[in-house]
C-alpha positions as CSV (number, residue, x, y, z in Angstrom):
1,M,-5.0,7.0,-5.9
2,V,-3.8,6.0,-2.4
3,S,-1.1,8.2,-0.8
4,V,0.5,7.2,2.5
5,G,3.4,8.6,4.5
6,L,3.8,6.0,7.3
7,F,6.7,4.0,6.0
8,A,10.5,4.1,6.2
9,P,12.3,6.0,3.4
10,N,13.5,4.1,0.4
11,T,11.9,0.8,1.3
12,T,9.4,-1.5,-0.4
13,V,5.7,-1.8,0.7
14,N,3.5,-4.7,-0.3
15,A,0.0,-3.7,-1.4
16,S,-3.2,-5.8,-1.6
17,L,-6.8,-5.1,-2.5
18,F,-9.6,-6.8,-0.6
19,S,-13.1,-7.8,-1.1
20,E,-11.5,-10.8,-2.5
21,E,-7.8,-10.5,-2.2
22,V,-6.0,-9.2,-5.2
23,A,-2.2,-8.7,-4.9
24,L,-1.3,-5.3,-6.3
25,G,2.5,-5.8,-6.0
26,S,5.1,-3.9,-4.3
27,V,5.5,-0.1,-4.2
28,A,8.8,1.7,-3.4
29,T,8.6,4.6,-0.9
30,S,10.3,7.9,-1.5
31,Q,13.2,9.3,0.4
32,N,10.7,10.8,2.9
33,G,8.8,7.5,3.4
34,T,5.7,8.4,1.3
35,L,4.2,6.3,-1.5
36,S,1.5,6.6,-4.1
37,L,-0.4,3.7,-5.5
38,E,-2.7,4.0,-8.5
39,I,-5.5,1.4,-8.8
40,S,-7.2,0.9,-12.2
41,A,-10.9,0.3,-12.6
42,E,-10.1,-3.2,-14.0
43,Q,-8.8,-4.2,-10.6
44,L,-12.0,-3.2,-8.9
45,G,-15.4,-4.8,-9.0
46,A,-18.8,-3.5,-7.7
47,D,-18.0,-4.4,-4.1
48,T,-16.7,-2.2,-1.3
49,H,-12.9,-2.6,-1.2
50,T,-10.1,-2.2,1.3
51,V,-6.5,-1.4,0.3
52,L,-3.9,-3.0,2.7
53,L,-0.3,-1.8,2.8
54,R,2.4,-3.7,4.7
55,G,5.9,-2.4,5.2
56,T,8.3,-1.1,8.0
57,N,8.8,2.2,9.7
58,E,12.2,3.9,10.4
59,K,12.6,1.7,13.5
60,N,12.2,-1.4,11.3
61,Q,8.9,-2.2,13.0
62,E,6.1,-3.7,10.9
63,V,3.5,-1.2,9.8
64,I,0.1,-2.2,8.4
65,A,-2.1,0.5,7.0
66,Y,-5.5,0.1,5.4
67,T,-8.1,2.3,3.9
């Protein structure tokens, strides 16, 4: 599970998984700007992976977060 609190409240954040890019879809943030994303084992291979999240902050500036 990935939990992040960098984004504007009640917005949508796009999520992708990389070693080879896999779109995970969009995740809605809560009223305090946090989100949780659950990734299933079927979405992962044996490689090392990076989760990329792209959305906006409260000033409507683009935010890119990755793990």
